[in-house]
N, C-alpha and C positions, 0 to 999 in steps of 0.2 A: 250963116257964113261966119258970124262972130264966134259961134260955138266951135267951129272948125279950127279957127286960129288959136283959141284957148287950148284946145286939145293938142295941137301940134306944139304949142309953146310949152305946155306941161310935159309932153313927151321929150322935148329937147332939154328941158330943165332936168328931168330925171337922168338923161344921158350925161349931161354935164356934171351933175352931182355924182353919178357913178364913176365917171372918168376921174373926177377930182379925188374921190375916195380911193380908187385904185392907185393913183399917183401918190397920194399921201401915204398909203400903206407900203408902197414900194420904197419911198424915201425913208420911212422908218426902218424897214427891213434892211435896206442898203447901209444905212448909218449904223445900225446895231451889228451888222456883219463886220463892218470895218472896225468898229470899236472892239469887237471880240478878237479880231486878228491883231489889233494894236495891243490889247491886253496879253495876247499870247507872246508877243515880243518881250513884254515885261517879265512874264513867267520864264521864258527861255533865258533871258539875261540873268535872272535870279540863280539859275543853275550854273551859268557861266561865272557869275560873281562868286559863288561858293568855291569853284575850282580856282579862280584867280586869288581869292583870299588864302586858300591853302598853299598856292604857289608862292605868294608873298611871304607867308610865315615860314615855309620851308627854305626859301631863298635867304631869309634873314638868319635862320639857324645855320645854314651852310656858310654864309659870310662870317658869322661870328666864329665858327670853328676854324675856318681857313685863315682868318686874319692872324691868328696865333701861329699857325704852322707854315704859312707862306709869306713871310715879310717881304720877299723879293717881288711879289705879285700885287703889291698894294694898289698900283695904278688900275689893274684889271678889276680888283675888288672894289675900288672906289667907283669905277665906271658902272659896275653892277649895282652898287648902292644908289647911285644917281638915277640909273635907268629904272630901278625898282620904285624909287620915290615918285618919279614922273608917271609911271604906270599906275601906281596907287592913286595919285591925284586924278588921272584921267578916268579911272574906274569909278571914283567917287562922283565925278560929273555925270557919268552915264547912268548911275543908279537913280538919279533924280528924273532923268528923261531918256529911257533906253530906246525910244523911237525917234529921237532927234538925231539928225545926220551929223551935225558938227561935233558933238562930244564923242560920238562913236568913231568918227574919222580920227580924232585925236587919240582915242584909245587904241585904234588899229596901229597907228604909228608908234605909240609908246610901248605897246605890247610886242611889236616886232623888235624894237631895240632891246627891250627887256629879255625877250626870248633869245636873241643873239648873245647877250651878256651871260645868260644862264648856260647856254651851250658852251661858251668859252670857259665858264667855271667848271662844268662837268668834264670838259677835256683836260683842264688843269689837274683835276683829281685823278682822272684816268691816266694821265701822262706821268705822274709821280707815283712810282710803285709803292712807296711807303704809305702814301695816302690811300690808294685803292685797296691796300691790304688791311687797313684799319676797318674793323667791322662797323663802327659807328658811321664813318664817312661813306663806306661802300653801301651800307644800308640806306643812308640818307640820299645818295645819288639814285639808287634804285627806286626809292619812294618818289623822288622828284620826277623821274621818268614816267612812273605810273600817273602822277598828278598831271603831267603834260599830256598823256593820252586822254585822260578824262576831260581836260581843258579843251583839247582838240575836238572831242565828241560834242561837248557842250557848245562850243563855237559853231559847229555844224548845225546843231539844233536851232541855235539863235539865227543863223543865216537862213535856214529854211523858213523860220517864222517871218523874217523880214521879207523874203521873196514872196511868200503868200500874201502878206499885207500889201506890198507894192503892186503885185498883180491885181489885187482887188481894187485898189484906188486908180489904177491905170485903165481899167475897162470902161468902155462907154456903155451906158450913160452915167455910171457911178462916178466917173471922173468929173463930170460937170457938177454933180452934187457935192463931191469932196472939195472942189475948189471953192465953193461957197462957204463950206463949213470950216475951211482952213486946214484940212489934213494935207500933209506933205509926205513925200517919199521918205522912207527910212533908209539907213545905210547898213550894209553888211560889214562884218569884220573880216 
């Protein structure tokens, strides 16, 4: 009889060890999958960051050229400079942690304000016939429009990476594991 209990206990131990191993491998796999998706957010932001950097450089160039030619629009140009400085600062904060919700939320607001100021700048150039006839300014505006399309595409790629990550950490039972590890949802732009 004692041999029977030892056999059933041994059998139960193997089942528990097997179940523990499956659970351990699942936890490792789920963690690695979420880390991969989190790293994908960083890669997607690097592309967006490149477009934003080009947008800032081009905005500064246009500002410099227009300050000389549109002294009556200094308030609009100053608003663009301030919006650009705020967007640069917000971008810098996201570079360090592109998966963190708060810096991305600040970047979304700053980027919207900066985009509105750039749109106003482009409309100023297009409104003044002598400015839009200037090949340097006309070409600069066309370049800015191309950069904006690239930025919009990079933003879409970033948002898709954020959506994939958020979906992964919301799914049960991964959600339970991620709450223990400290992973939180990311924010789209």
